Biopython code that builds the backbone (N, CA, C, O; Angstrom):
import numpy as np
from Bio.PDB.StructureBuilder import StructureBuilder

atoms = [
    (1, "MET", "N", (0.855, -1.169, 0.000)),
    (1, "MET", "CA", (0.000, 0.000, 0.000)),
    (1, "MET", "C", (0.901, 1.231, 0.000)),
    (1, "MET", "O", (1.955, 1.249, 0.635)),
    (2, "ILE", "N", (0.475, 2.231, -0.705)),
    (2, "ILE", "CA", (1.193, 3.499, -0.725)),
    (2, "ILE", "C", (0.407, 4.509, 0.111)),
    (2, "ILE", "O", (-0.766, 4.764, -0.163)),
    (3, "LYS", "N", (1.042, 5.074, 1.116)),
    (3, "LYS", "CA", (0.416, 6.069, 1.986)),
    (3, "LYS", "C", (0.993, 7.419, 1.602)),
    (3, "LYS", "O", (2.209, 7.571, 1.486)),
    (4, "ASN", "N", (0.123, 8.395, 1.406)),
    (4, "ASN", "CA", (0.659, 9.724, 1.123)),
    (4, "ASN", "C", (0.457, 10.615, 2.341)),
    (4, "ASN", "O", (-0.508, 10.471, 3.091)),
    (5, "HIS", "N", (1.383, 11.526, 2.512)),
    (5, "HIS", "CA", (1.399, 12.401, 3.682)),
    (5, "HIS", "C", (1.117, 13.856, 3.309)),
    (5, "HIS", "O", (1.567, 14.779, 3.988)),
    (6, "LEU", "N", (0.366, 14.051, 2.220)),
    (6, "LEU", "CA", (0.098, 15.409, 1.760)),
    (6, "LEU", "C", (-0.641, 16.228, 2.807)),
    (6, "LEU", "O", (-0.298, 17.390, 3.026)),
    (7, "SER", "N", (-1.637, 15.658, 3.453)),
    (7, "SER", "CA", (-2.414, 16.439, 4.420)),
    (7, "SER", "C", (-1.526, 16.909, 5.579)),
    (7, "SER", "O", (-1.644, 18.049, 6.028)),
    (8, "ARG", "N", (-0.648, 16.040, 6.059)),
    (8, "ARG", "CA", (0.259, 16.427, 7.156)),
    (8, "ARG", "C", (1.225, 17.515, 6.714)),
    (8, "ARG", "O", (1.448, 18.487, 7.436)),
    (9, "ILE", "N", (1.802, 17.348, 5.518)),
    (9, "ILE", "CA", (2.786, 18.321, 5.034)),
    (9, "ILE", "C", (2.125, 19.665, 4.770)),
    (9, "ILE", "O", (2.696, 20.705, 5.097)),
    (10, "LEU", "N", (0.932, 19.661, 4.186)),
    (10, "LEU", "CA", (0.223, 20.935, 3.987)),
    (10, "LEU", "C", (-0.055, 21.601, 5.330)),
    (10, "LEU", "O", (0.076, 22.819, 5.454)),
    (11, "GLY", "N", (-0.434, 20.822, 6.330)),
    (11, "GLY", "CA", (-0.682, 21.371, 7.666)),
    (11, "GLY", "C", (0.571, 21.984, 8.264)),
    (11, "GLY", "O", (0.516, 23.052, 8.873)),
    (12, "GLU", "N", (1.692, 21.315, 8.093)),
    (12, "GLU", "CA", (2.961, 21.842, 8.609)),
    (12, "GLU", "C", (3.326, 23.163, 7.955)),
    (12, "GLU", "O", (3.896, 24.043, 8.600)),
    (13, "HIS", "N", (3.001, 23.306, 6.672)),
    (13, "HIS", "CA", (3.270, 24.547, 5.943)),
    (13, "HIS", "C", (2.169, 25.596, 6.175)),
    (13, "HIS", "O", (2.327, 26.770, 5.840)),
    (14, "ARG", "N", (1.055, 25.139, 6.754)),
    (14, "ARG", "CA", (-0.132, 25.989, 6.925)),
    (14, "ARG", "C", (-0.641, 26.496, 5.573)),
    (14, "ARG", "O", (-0.997, 27.663, 5.408)),
    (15, "TRP", "N", (-0.656, 25.562, 4.613)),
    (15, "TRP", "CA", (-1.132, 25.857, 3.265)),
    (15, "TRP", "C", (-2.481, 25.207, 3.055)),
    (15, "TRP", "O", (-2.797, 24.182, 3.660)),
    (16, "THR", "N", (-3.268, 25.812, 2.195)),
    (16, "THR", "CA", (-4.531, 25.201, 1.785)),
    (16, "THR", "C", (-4.287, 24.361, 0.528)),
    (16, "THR", "O", (-3.262, 24.489, -0.141)),
    (17, "GLN", "N", (-5.247, 23.513, 0.236)),
    (17, "GLN", "CA", (-5.184, 22.747, -1.002)),
    (17, "GLN", "C", (-5.192, 23.689, -2.200)),
    (17, "GLN", "O", (-4.511, 23.445, -3.197)),
    (18, "SER", "N", (-5.967, 24.765, -2.097)),
    (18, "SER", "CA", (-6.050, 25.744, -3.194)),
    (18, "SER", "C", (-4.709, 26.402, -3.455)),
    (18, "SER", "O", (-4.332, 26.614, -4.608)),
    (19, "LYS", "N", (-3.986, 26.727, -2.389)),
    (19, "LYS", "CA", (-2.675, 27.356, -2.576)),
    (19, "LYS", "C", (-1.737, 26.405, -3.310)),
    (19, "LYS", "O", (-1.024, 26.819, -4.224)),
    (20, "LEU", "N", (-1.732, 25.122, -2.912)),
    (20, "LEU", "CA", (-0.874, 24.150, -3.588)),
    (20, "LEU", "C", (-1.280, 23.998, -5.053)),
    (20, "LEU", "O", (-0.425, 23.912, -5.934)),
    (21, "ALA", "N", (-2.579, 23.965, -5.306)),
    (21, "ALA", "CA", (-3.062, 23.854, -6.688)),
    (21, "ALA", "C", (-2.608, 25.066, -7.509)),
    (21, "ALA", "O", (-2.153, 24.917, -8.643)),
    (22, "ASP", "N", (-2.731, 26.246, -6.939)),
    (22, "ASP", "CA", (-2.323, 27.459, -7.653)),
    (22, "ASP", "C", (-0.821, 27.482, -7.937)),
    (22, "ASP", "O", (-0.399, 27.894, -9.018)),
    (23, "LEU", "N", (-0.019, 27.045, -6.977)),
    (23, "LEU", "CA", (1.438, 27.072, -7.145)),
    (23, "LEU", "C", (1.953, 26.003, -8.098)),
    (23, "LEU", "O", (3.000, 26.174, -8.721)),
    (24, "THR", "N", (1.223, 24.905, -8.211)),
    (24, "THR", "CA", (1.700, 23.789, -9.037)),
    (24, "THR", "C", (1.017, 23.690, -10.393)),
    (24, "THR", "O", (1.528, 23.033, -11.299)),
    (25, "GLY", "N", (-0.136, 24.338, -10.539)),
    (25, "GLY", "CA", (-0.889, 24.215, -11.782)),
    (25, "GLY", "C", (-1.643, 22.900, -11.874)),
    (25, "GLY", "O", (-2.128, 22.537, -12.945)),
    (26, "ILE", "N", (-1.746, 22.184, -10.762)),
    (26, "ILE", "CA", (-2.475, 20.912, -10.720)),
    (26, "ILE", "C", (-3.917, 21.221, -10.328)),
    (26, "ILE", "O", (-4.168, 22.046, -9.450)),
    (27, "ARG", "N", (-4.865, 20.549, -10.990)),
    (27, "ARG", "CA", (-6.277, 20.806, -10.709)),
    (27, "ARG", "C", (-6.589, 20.613, -9.222)),
    (27, "ARG", "O", (-6.041, 19.727, -8.566)),
    (28, "LYS", "N", (-7.479, 21.463, -8.712)),
    (28, "LYS", "CA", (-7.868, 21.383, -7.303)),
    (28, "LYS", "C", (-8.481, 20.035, -6.970)),
    (28, "LYS", "O", (-8.286, 19.525, -5.866)),
    (29, "SER", "N", (-9.217, 19.449, -7.901)),
    (29, "SER", "CA", (-9.825, 18.144, -7.642)),
    (29, "SER", "C", (-8.758, 17.055, -7.481)),
    (29, "SER", "O", (-8.930, 16.128, -6.690)),
    (30, "THR", "N", (-7.661, 17.169, -8.228)),
    (30, "THR", "CA", (-6.569, 16.202, -8.102)),
    (30, "THR", "C", (-5.882, 16.346, -6.752)),
    (30, "THR", "O", (-5.589, 15.351, -6.089)),
    (31, "ILE", "N", (-5.626, 17.592, -6.345)),
    (31, "ILE", "CA", (-5.026, 17.846, -5.029)),
    (31, "ILE", "C", (-5.952, 17.329, -3.935)),
    (31, "ILE", "O", (-5.490, 16.715, -2.972)),
    (32, "SER", "N", (-7.240, 17.568, -4.071)),
    (32, "SER", "CA", (-8.214, 17.108, -3.081)),
    (32, "SER", "C", (-8.219, 15.587, -2.978)),
    (32, "SER", "O", (-8.250, 15.039, -1.876)),
    (33, "ASP", "N", (-8.187, 14.906, -4.115)),
    (33, "ASP", "CA", (-8.158, 13.439, -4.104)),
    (33, "ASP", "C", (-6.909, 12.913, -3.386)),
    (33, "ASP", "O", (-6.981, 11.943, -2.631)),
    (34, "LEU", "N", (-5.777, 13.556, -3.626)),
    (34, "LEU", "CA", (-4.549, 13.149, -2.933)),
    (34, "LEU", "C", (-4.654, 13.438, -1.438)),
    (34, "LEU", "O", (-4.317, 12.596, -0.606)),
    (35, "TYR", "N", (-5.119, 14.625, -1.116)),
    (35, "TYR", "CA", (-5.250, 15.050, 0.280)),
    (35, "TYR", "C", (-6.145, 14.089, 1.059)),
    (35, "TYR", "O", (-5.846, 13.741, 2.201)),
    (36, "ASN", "N", (-7.230, 13.669, 0.442)),
    (36, "ASN", "CA", (-8.205, 12.782, 1.094)),
    (36, "ASN", "C", (-7.894, 11.300, 0.888)),
    (36, "ASN", "O", (-8.665, 10.431, 1.295)),
    (37, "GLU", "N", (-6.754, 11.024, 0.252)),
    (37, "GLU", "CA", (-6.257, 9.671, 0.026)),
    (37, "GLU", "C", (-7.235, 8.786, -0.746)),
    (37, "GLU", "O", (-7.421, 7.611, -0.427)),
    (38, "ILE", "N", (-7.853, 9.375, -1.766)),
    (38, "ILE", "CA", (-8.745, 8.596, -2.630)),
    (38, "ILE", "C", (-8.233, 8.549, -4.068)),
    (38, "ILE", "O", (-8.856, 7.938, -4.937)),
    (39, "ALA", "N", (-7.093, 9.198, -4.315)),
    (39, "ALA", "CA", (-6.512, 9.191, -5.661)),
    (39, "ALA", "C", (-6.017, 7.788, -5.995)),
    (39, "ALA", "O", (-5.411, 7.120, -5.157)),
    (40, "GLU", "N", (-6.275, 7.350, -7.210)),
    (40, "GLU", "CA", (-5.811, 6.044, -7.666)),
    (40, "GLU", "C", (-4.511, 6.135, -8.449)),
    (40, "GLU", "O", (-3.786, 5.147, -8.564)),
    (41, "ARG", "N", (-4.213, 7.304, -8.984)),
    (41, "ARG", "CA", (-2.979, 7.476, -9.744)),
    (41, "ARG", "C", (-2.582, 8.942, -9.749)),
    (41, "ARG", "O", (-3.404, 9.833, -9.534)),
    (42, "ILE", "N", (-1.276, 9.171, -10.007)),
    (42, "ILE", "CA", (-0.729, 10.514, -10.135)),
    (42, "ILE", "C", (0.484, 10.418, -11.054)),
    (42, "ILE", "O", (1.189, 9.409, -11.051)),
    (43, "SER", "N", (0.724, 11.440, -11.823)),
    (43, "SER", "CA", (1.852, 11.406, -12.764)),
    (43, "SER", "C", (3.156, 11.798, -12.059)),
    (43, "SER", "O", (3.153, 12.456, -11.018)),
    (44, "PHE", "N", (4.263, 11.373, -12.660)),
    (44, "PHE", "CA", (5.569, 11.757, -12.136)),
    (44, "PHE", "C", (5.722, 13.276, -12.160)),
    (44, "PHE", "O", (6.295, 13.862, -11.242)),
    (45, "ASP", "N", (5.211, 13.908, -13.208)),
    (45, "ASP", "CA", (5.299, 15.366, -13.314)),
    (45, "ASP", "C", (4.561, 16.034, -12.154)),
    (45, "ASP", "O", (5.063, 16.996, -11.574)),
    (46, "GLN", "N", (3.383, 15.534, -11.816)),
    (46, "GLN", "CA", (2.640, 16.116, -10.700)),
    (46, "GLN", "C", (3.364, 15.900, -9.380)),
    (46, "GLN", "O", (3.408, 16.803, -8.543)),
    (47, "LEU", "N", (3.934, 14.714, -9.183)),
    (47, "LEU", "CA", (4.720, 14.472, -7.969)),
    (47, "LEU", "C", (5.896, 15.431, -7.894)),
    (47, "LEU", "O", (6.198, 15.973, -6.830)),
    (48, "ASP", "N", (6.562, 15.641, -9.029)),
    (48, "ASP", "CA", (7.698, 16.558, -9.084)),
    (48, "ASP", "C", (7.269, 17.969, -8.692)),
    (48, "ASP", "O", (7.953, 18.627, -7.909)),
    (49, "ARG", "N", (6.151, 18.434, -9.224)),
    (49, "ARG", "CA", (5.668, 19.786, -8.915)),
    (49, "ARG", "C", (5.310, 19.928, -7.431)),
    (49, "ARG", "O", (5.627, 20.938, -6.803)),
    (50, "ILE", "N", (4.649, 18.907, -6.881)),
    (50, "ILE", "CA", (4.255, 18.958, -5.473)),
    (50, "ILE", "C", (5.492, 18.990, -4.577)),
    (50, "ILE", "O", (5.568, 19.796, -3.649)),
    (51, "CYS", "N", (6.457, 18.119, -4.852)),
    (51, "CYS", "CA", (7.682, 18.095, -4.046)),
    (51, "CYS", "C", (8.447, 19.418, -4.155)),
    (51, "CYS", "O", (8.984, 19.915, -3.165)),
    (52, "GLU", "N", (8.492, 19.974, -5.347)),
    (52, "GLU", "CA", (9.186, 21.250, -5.534)),
    (52, "GLU", "C", (8.489, 22.366, -4.756)),
    (52, "GLU", "O", (9.148, 23.145, -4.068)),
    (53, "ALA", "N", (7.179, 22.445, -4.860)),
    (53, "ALA", "CA", (6.435, 23.502, -4.177)),
    (53, "ALA", "C", (6.544, 23.384, -2.656)),
    (53, "ALA", "O", (6.681, 24.385, -1.952)),
    (54, "LEU", "N", (6.481, 22.143, -2.160)),
    (54, "LEU", "CA", (6.502, 21.928, -0.711)),
    (54, "LEU", "C", (7.917, 21.748, -0.160)),
    (54, "LEU", "O", (8.100, 21.581, 1.046)),
    (55, "ASP", "N", (8.917, 21.782, -1.046)),
    (55, "ASP", "CA", (10.306, 21.599, -0.655)),
    (55, "ASP", "C", (10.467, 20.317, 0.171)),
    (55, "ASP", "O", (11.053, 20.315, 1.253)),
    (56, "CYS", "N", (9.920, 19.223, -0.387)),
    (56, "CYS", "CA", (10.021, 17.926, 0.292)),
    (56, "CYS", "C", (10.529, 16.889, -0.694)),
    (56, "CYS", "O", (10.552, 17.114, -1.904)),
    (57, "THR", "N", (10.932, 15.760, -0.158)),
    (57, "THR", "CA", (11.389, 14.664, -1.002)),
    (57, "THR", "C", (10.244, 13.693, -1.231)),
    (57, "THR", "O", (9.244, 13.711, -0.514)),
    (58, "LEU", "N", (10.401, 12.851, -2.234)),
    (58, "LEU", "CA", (9.368, 11.848, -2.517)),
    (58, "LEU", "C", (9.134, 10.920, -1.325)),
    (58, "LEU", "O", (7.978, 10.632, -1.015)),
    (59, "PRO", "N", (10.194, 10.433, -0.634)),
    (59, "PRO", "CA", (9.938, 9.589, 0.540)),
    (59, "PRO", "C", (9.231, 10.322, 1.682)),
    (59, "PRO", "O", (8.590, 9.683, 2.516)),
    (60, "GLU", "N", (9.337, 11.633, 1.730)),
    (60, "GLU", "CA", (8.591, 12.395, 2.740)),
    (60, "GLU", "C", (7.112, 12.490, 2.366)),
    (60, "GLU", "O", (6.242, 12.541, 3.236)),
    (61, "LEU", "N", (6.843, 12.514, 1.066)),
    (61, "LEU", "CA", (5.472, 12.641, 0.586)),
    (61, "LEU", "C", (4.764, 11.290, 0.513)),
    (61, "LEU", "O", (3.591, 11.184, 0.872)),
    (62, "LEU", "N", (5.469, 10.262, 0.051)),
    (62, "LEU", "CA", (4.877, 8.932, -0.133)),
    (62, "LEU", "C", (5.627, 7.899, 0.688)),
    (62, "LEU", "O", (6.849, 7.965, 0.820)),
    (63, "GLU", "N", (4.894, 6.952, 1.235)),
    (63, "GLU", "CA", (5.489, 5.886, 2.050)),
    (63, "GLU", "C", (4.923, 4.546, 1.595)),
    (63, "GLU", "O", (3.718, 4.406, 1.390)),
    (64, "TYR", "N", (5.811, 3.560, 1.439)),
    (64, "TYR", "CA", (5.375, 2.217, 1.102)),
    (64, "TYR", "C", (5.146, 1.442, 2.395)),
    (64, "TYR", "O", (6.037, 1.349, 3.239)),
    (65, "ILE", "N", (3.950, 0.891, 2.542)),
    (65, "ILE", "CA", (3.603, 0.050, 3.681)),
    (65, "ILE", "C", (3.210, -1.316, 3.107)),
    (65, "ILE", "O", (2.263, -1.402, 2.324)),
    (66, "PRO", "N", (3.923, -2.381, 3.485)),
    (66, "PRO", "CA", (3.585, -3.698, 2.929)),
    (66, "PRO", "C", (2.121, -4.061, 3.202)),
    (66, "PRO", "O", (1.589, -3.791, 4.279)),
    (67, "ASN", "N", (1.493, -4.670, 2.216)),
    (67, "ASN", "CA", (0.101, -5.103, 2.350)),
    (67, "ASN", "C", (-0.002, -6.272, 3.317)),
    (67, "ASN", "O", (0.881, -7.128, 3.359)),
    (68, "GLN", "N", (-1.066, -6.306, 4.084)),
    (68, "GLN", "CA", (-1.290, -7.441, 4.981)),
    (68, "GLN", "C", (-1.571, -8.701, 4.174)),
    (68, "GLN", "O", (-1.145, -9.792, 4.552)),
    (69, "GLN", "N", (-2.285, -8.551, 3.064)),
    (69, "GLN", "CA", (-2.590, -9.661, 2.162)),
    (69, "GLN", "C", (-1.764, -9.473, 0.897)),
    (69, "GLN", "O", (-2.031, -8.550, 0.127)),
    (70, "PRO", "N", (-0.760, -10.329, 0.660)),
    (70, "PRO", "CA", (0.033, -10.192, -0.565)),
    (70, "PRO", "C", (-0.864, -10.220, -1.805)),
    (70, "PRO", "O", (-1.868, -10.931, -1.847)),
    (71, "ARG", "N", (-0.476, -9.423, -2.822)),
    (71, "ARG", "CA", (-1.299, -9.301, -4.021)),
    (71, "ARG", "C", (-0.538, -9.615, -5.300)),
    (71, "ARG", "O", (-1.022, -9.326, -6.394)),
    (72, "THR", "N", (0.645, -10.202, -5.179)),
    (72, "THR", "CA", (1.450, -10.510, -6.362)),
    (72, "THR", "C", (1.911, -11.954, -6.305)),
    (72, "THR", "O", (1.690, -12.641, -5.307)),
    (73, "GLY", "N", (2.552, -12.419, -7.370)),
    (73, "GLY", "CA", (3.048, -13.793, -7.423)),
    (73, "GLY", "C", (1.914, -14.789, -7.330)),
    (73, "GLY", "O", (0.939, -14.699, -8.075)),
    (74, "GLU", "N", (2.035, -15.727, -6.429)),
    (74, "GLU", "CA", (0.998, -16.747, -6.252)),
    (74, "GLU", "C", (-0.320, -16.141, -5.780)),
    (74, "GLU", "O", (-1.380, -16.738, -5.968)),
    (75, "ASN", "N", (-0.261, -14.973, -5.175)),
    (75, "ASN", "CA", (-1.447, -14.302, -4.644)),
    (75, "ASN", "C", (-1.975, -13.228, -5.588)),
    (75, "ASN", "O", (-2.728, -12.349, -5.169)),
    (76, "LEU", "N", (-1.585, -13.292, -6.860)),
    (76, "LEU", "CA", (-1.949, -12.270, -7.829)),
    (76, "LEU", "C", (-3.453, -12.047, -7.856)),
    (76, "LEU", "O", (-4.242, -12.981, -8.007)),
    (77, "ILE", "N", (-3.824, -10.784, -7.706)),
    (77, "ILE", "CA", (-5.228, -10.403, -7.812)),
    (77, "ILE", "C", (-5.429, -9.847, -9.214)),
    (77, "ILE", "O", (-4.844, -8.824, -9.571)),
    (78, "LEU", "N", (-6.245, -10.511, -9.998)),
    (78, "LEU", "CA", (-6.480, -10.097, -11.374)),
    (78, "LEU", "C", (-7.530, -9.003, -11.427)),
    (78, "LEU", "O", (-8.509, -9.018, -10.681)),
    (79, "GLU", "N", (-7.307, -8.066, -12.313)),
    (79, "GLU", "CA", (-8.269, -6.990, -12.514)),
    (79, "GLU", "C", (-9.440, -7.518, -13.320)),
    (79, "GLU", "O", (-9.279, -8.421, -14.142)),
    (80, "GLU", "N", (-10.611, -6.961, -13.088)),
    (80, "GLU", "CA", (-11.798, -7.401, -13.814)),
    (80, "GLU", "C", (-11.837, -6.844, -15.227)),
    (80, "GLU", "O", (-12.586, -7.348, -16.064)),
    (81, "HIS", "N", (-11.053, -5.824, -15.510)),
    (81, "HIS", "CA", (-11.053, -5.222, -16.838)),
    (81, "HIS", "C", (-9.671, -5.373, -17.456)),
    (81, "HIS", "O", (-8.757, -5.889, -16.813)),
    (82, "GLY", "N", (-9.518, -4.944, -18.655)),
    (82, "GLY", "CA", (-8.223, -4.995, -19.308)),
    (82, "GLY", "C", (-8.001, -6.305, -20.040)),
    (82, "GLY", "O", (-8.925, -7.094, -20.236)),
    (83, "ASN", "N", (-6.762, -6.517, -20.438)),
    (83, "ASN", "CA", (-6.430, -7.668, -21.260)),
    (83, "ASN", "C", (-5.811, -8.818, -20.475)),
    (83, "ASN", "O", (-5.371, -9.799, -21.074)),
    (84, "ARG", "N", (-5.767, -8.721, -19.175)),
    (84, "ARG", "CA", (-5.178, -9.818, -18.402)),
    (84, "ARG", "C", (-6.074, -11.050, -18.454)),
    (84, "ARG", "O", (-7.301, -10.960, -18.404)),
    (85, "ARG", "N", (-5.440, -12.166, -18.553)),
    (85, "ARG", "CA", (-6.180, -13.434, -18.548)),
    (85, "ARG", "C", (-5.860, -14.148, -17.243)),
    (85, "ARG", "O", (-4.759, -14.037, -16.703)),
    (86, "LYS", "N", (-6.828, -14.866, -16.764)),
    (86, "LYS", "CA", (-6.663, -15.600, -15.522)),
    (86, "LYS", "C", (-5.560, -16.641, -15.686)),
    (86, "LYS", "O", (-5.490, -17.327, -16.706)),
    (87, "LYS", "N", (-4.696, -16.753, -14.674)),
    (87, "LYS", "CA", (-3.644, -17.753, -14.708)),
    (87, "LYS", "C", (-4.259, -19.151, -14.720)),
    (87, "LYS", "O", (-5.210, -19.425, -13.988)),
    (88, "PRO", "N", (-3.713, -20.025, -15.550)),
    (88, "PRO", "CA", (-4.231, -21.399, -15.533)),
    (88, "PRO", "C", (-3.934, -22.046, -14.185)),
    (88, "PRO", "O", (-2.887, -21.798, -13.587)),
    (89, "SER", "N", (-4.864, -22.878, -13.710)),
    (89, "SER", "CA", (-4.699, -23.535, -12.406)),
    (89, "SER", "C", (-3.795, -24.737, -12.493)),
    (89, "SER", "O", (-3.552, -25.401, -11.486)),
]
sb = StructureBuilder()
sb.init_structure("model")
sb.init_model(0)
sb.init_chain("A")
sb.init_seg("    ")
for serial, (resi, resn, name, xyz) in enumerate(atoms, 1):
    if name == "N":
        sb.init_residue(resn, " ", resi, " ")
    sb.init_atom(name, np.array(xyz, "f"), 0.0, 1.0, " ", f" {name:<3s}", serial, name[0])
structure = sb.get_structure()
């Protein structure tokens, strides 16, 4: 699982989501999704802009926390959409 610390870092800076959006050129809805930890994806460019604006590093912004239930290898969870085919048993 990837945990983001945007809400904590914005609080430390005493910045609003709107201020970060204005400084980075990233849509307010995207910043809000990250802040509320409901974003499913973000581009490298957006991460770069956020880190630059907040003067933080990527490990300060994002943290990897191992999943309680493994989701790869033998435990691969297949997506319901896309071109992936179920592994033969």
